[in-house]
N, C-alpha and C positions, 0 to 999 in steps of 0.2 A: 504494500500500500504506500503510495507516494506521500511525501510530507504535506503537500497541499490538501490531499484527500483527508489525511488524519486531522489537520487543522480545521477543515470544514466540518467534519463529523463532531469533533470536540466542541466547536463553537455552536453547532446546531443543537447538540445535546444539552449544553449549558443554557441556551435560550429556552428550550423546553422546560428544563428543571426550574429555572428562575420564575417563569410564568405559571408553573403549576403550583409553586409554594407561596407565591404572593397572596396575601389576603385580598378577598374581593371587597372593594369599597362600595359603600352604599351609593346609590345613584338615584338622583331625583331629576325630574325633567318637567318642562313646561308642557301644558296641554292647551289646545285651542280648537275652536270650531263649535258647531252646534249639533246636538242630537235632535231628533224630530219625533214628536208624538202627534198622532191624528187628533187627539182630544185637546191638547194644550199648545200645540205649535212648537216653536223652537225652544230648546233648553241650551243655554250657553255654558261651555266648559272652560272658558278662558282663565278662571280662577282656581282650577283644579290642578294638583301636582301628582304625578305618577312617580312612585319610588319602586324599589325592587320588591317590596312587600305589600304596598297599599296605595290607595288613592286618598289624598287629603284635600282639604279646601272645600269650596262651595260652588256648585253649579247654580245657575239662576234662570228663571223663566218669568216673563211678564204676567203670565196667567196664574202661576202657583207660587211665585216667590222663590226663596232659597231652598236648595237641596244640599244638605250636608253629607259629605263623603265619609266622615268619621266622627264618632262620639263615644261616650262611655258604654253604651249598650248596643252599638251597631258599628259597622264599618265595611268598606269595600276593600277586599284583599286582592293582591296581585301575586301570582305564582308563575313566573316565567311567561307572562303575557296572558295567562288564563285568569280572568277576574271571577270573583265570587263575593259572597257576603251581601250586605244591604246598606243602601244609603237611606237618609230620612228627610222627609218634607213635612213640616207642620200642617200643610194644607191637604196632602194626600196620603201621608203615612210612609210605609216602607217601599223601597224600590229595589228589587232583587237583581243583582248583576251576574248571576249564574247564567252562562251562555253568551257572555261578552268576552271578546278576545282582542289582544293587541298584536298586530303583525310586527314581528321582531325586525323585519327588514325595512318596512315603510313607516311604522309608528301609527298606522291607521287602525282605528277600532272597527270591529265587526260584530255582528250579532245584535240581539235585542235585550235591553233591560226590561223588567216586567213589574208593573204596579197593579195591584188589585183595583185601584180607583180609576186609573186612566188607560190601562192595557199596556201594549208594547211601546217601547221607546227605541227607535232605530238609531244606533250609535255610529253608523258609517260616516257621518259628517264630522266626527271628532278625530283629531290627530295629536300625537305627542312626539316629543323628541327622545323619549325613553325608548330603548329597544336595542337593536344590533350595535349601535355606537358604543354601548357599554364595554365591549371587548375589542373595539377597533384598534387601540394601540398595540395590544399583544398580537392580534391577527395581522396587523400591518408589518410588524417586525418579523414575524414568522414567514409571511409571504415573501418579504424582501430577502430573507435568508435563503429560502428555497429557490428564489429567482436568481440568486447570485452564483449559479453553478459555474459560469465561465471564469470570472475573475475572483470569485470568493470575496467580494467586497460587501460589507454590511452597512446598512443605513441606520444609524442610531441617532 
């Protein structure tokens, strides 16, 4: 095995090791856009934040007022882009987020939240910056390392 090949393999294994033992940092992101309900119209999500574990903040609607994403006895959870749990509105009660997803590549929400009072809420008009960009730095370095076959130059 040539010295260049050995150096490349050692560097490659070192990069993989470093990124596998680094602690994952909490990541929170802005959310924007509107969900739509046939019963109440637009629900604005500009004041909602998505983290690795939950949605926080408040969505708002002219028809029903504020919808809180988290509180003492309720909350919307996020597990790798799969939402669950319940938000709360004083006007209509609980809104279940089971069946709502966040696309990790685009940040676009999909699926419907559900309220007993107003029915389905189409989440497809809501987007967040949370998602695939969480691991972009390590993916970028790994891709550059793999792409450096010819000259074995690394981009750090």
